[in-house]
C-alpha positions in Angstrom: -90.4 99.7 92.4 -88.2 100.2 89.3 -88.9 103.9 88.7 -90.0 106.1 91.6 -93.2 108.0 91.0 -91.5 111.4 91.2 -89.1 110.4 88.4 -92.0 109.1 86.2 -93.6 112.6 86.7 -90.3 114.4 85.8 -89.9 112.2 82.7 -93.3 113.3 81.5 -91.9 116.8 81.4 -88.4 116.3 80.2 -88.6 113.0 78.3 -85.3 111.1 78.1 -83.1 114.1 78.7 -80.2 113.6 81.1 -81.2 114.0 84.8 -78.9 114.6 87.8 -80.2 112.2 90.4 -79.3 111.6 94.1 -78.7 108.0 94.8 -77.4 105.6 97.4 -75.4 102.3 97.3 -75.7 100.0 100.3 -72.6 97.6 100.4 -74.0 95.0 102.8 -71.4 92.7 104.3 -71.9 89.5 106.3 -68.7 87.8 107.5 -66.5 87.7 104.4 -69.3 88.0 101.9 -71.1 90.9 100.2 -74.8 91.0 99.1 -75.2 91.5 95.4 -78.2 91.8 93.1 -78.5 90.7 89.5 -80.2 93.5 87.8 -83.3 92.8 85.6 -82.6 95.6 83.2 -79.1 94.6 82.2 -78.3 91.2 83.8 -75.2 92.6 85.6 -74.4 92.1 89.2 -74.3 95.1 91.5 -74.5 96.1 95.2 -77.9 97.4 96.3 -78.5 100.8 94.7 -81.4 103.1 94.4 -82.7 106.7 93.9 -83.4 108.7 97.0 -87.0 110.0 97.3 -87.4 113.8 97.7 -86.3 114.8 101.2 -85.3 111.3 102.2 -82.3 111.0 104.5 -79.6 109.1 102.6 -78.9 106.4 105.3 -82.7 105.8 105.6 -82.8 105.4 101.8 -80.0 102.8 101.9 -81.9 100.8 104.5 -85.1 101.1 102.5 -83.5 100.0 99.3 -81.9 97.0 100.9 -85.2 95.9 102.3 -87.2 96.6 99.1 -84.7 94.9 96.8 -83.5 92.0 98.9 -85.8 91.5 101.9 -82.8 92.0 104.2 -82.6 94.3 107.3 -79.3 96.1 107.5 -77.4 98.5 109.8 -75.8 101.5 108.1 -72.4 101.8 109.6 -70.7 104.7 107.8 -70.5 106.8 104.7 -67.8 105.1 102.6 -67.6 107.2 99.5 -69.2 110.1 97.5 -69.0 109.8 93.8 -70.6 110.5 90.5 -71.6 107.7 88.2 -70.7 107.6 84.5 -73.4 108.9 82.2 -76.0 106.1 82.0 -78.5 105.4 79.3 -81.1 103.0 80.6 -82.7 100.4 78.4 -85.8 102.5 78.0 -83.7 105.4 76.7 -83.8 107.5 79.9 -80.4 109.2 80.5 -79.0 110.1 84.0 -76.0 110.8 86.0 -76.1 109.8 89.7 -74.6 111.6 92.7 -74.0 108.4 94.7 -73.5 108.2 98.5 -72.0 104.7 99.2 -72.6 103.3 102.7 -70.8 100.5 104.4 -73.6 98.3 105.9 -73.9 95.1 107.9 -76.5 92.4 107.7 -78.9 92.2 110.7 -81.6 89.7 109.7 -83.4 88.0 106.8 -82.4 85.7 104.0 -82.0 87.5 100.7 -84.3 87.0 97.8 -85.3 89.1 94.7 -87.9 91.1 96.6 -89.0 93.3 93.7 -89.0 93.3 89.9 -85.7 95.3 89.6 -83.6 92.1 90.2 -83.7 88.5 89.0 -81.4 87.1 91.7 -79.9 88.2 95.0 -77.1 86.3 96.8 -74.0 86.6 99.0 -70.7 86.6 97.1 -67.3 86.1 98.7 -65.4 89.4 98.7 -62.4 87.6 97.3 -64.4 86.2 94.3 -66.8 88.9 93.0 -68.6 88.4 89.7 -67.8 90.7 86.7 -69.3 94.1 87.3 -68.8 97.7 86.3 -65.6 99.2 87.6 -67.4 102.1 89.4 -69.5 99.6 91.3 -66.4 97.5 92.2 -64.8 100.7 93.5 -67.8 101.3 95.8 -67.5 97.8 97.3 -63.8 98.4 97.8 -64.4 101.7 99.6 -67.0 100.2 101.9 -64.9 97.2 102.8 -61.5 99.0 103.1 -61.7 99.6 106.8 -61.1 103.3 106.3 -63.0 105.7 108.6 -63.2 108.7 106.3 -65.3 108.6 103.1 -63.5 108.5 99.8 -64.2 111.3 97.2 -62.5 112.5 94.0 -60.6 115.8 93.9 
């Protein structure tokens, strides 16, 4: 589901004005590879990301997003980073800034595929040979695969 129903309702009231949105990133690792999605809206590669539903626990949201977008079951291992996205203007003109909770996750089962209309491709990429992607997304992958035990955050 590209735009959650509660966001559609908000947008009816505020139009394209900038929204502050809670979001998650699930950095899913299997051996020495990371699961990436090719986004339908901009054609760029990214880890699994998504907006949290009202009242949704963030780790639960990360698992949900991975299953909805890629058909893969995951285990959420730890909180890897807390960050704020750059200001984003989506292709439909909606503007947002995302408070992102990045989770280090591991693959449990399922073979990935583009399970929804948000993505055109889903595949495992070697961590040592990632495709071009936004720097803030690359930083999330690095935080999740760093082996650190404490989450990263900006001061």
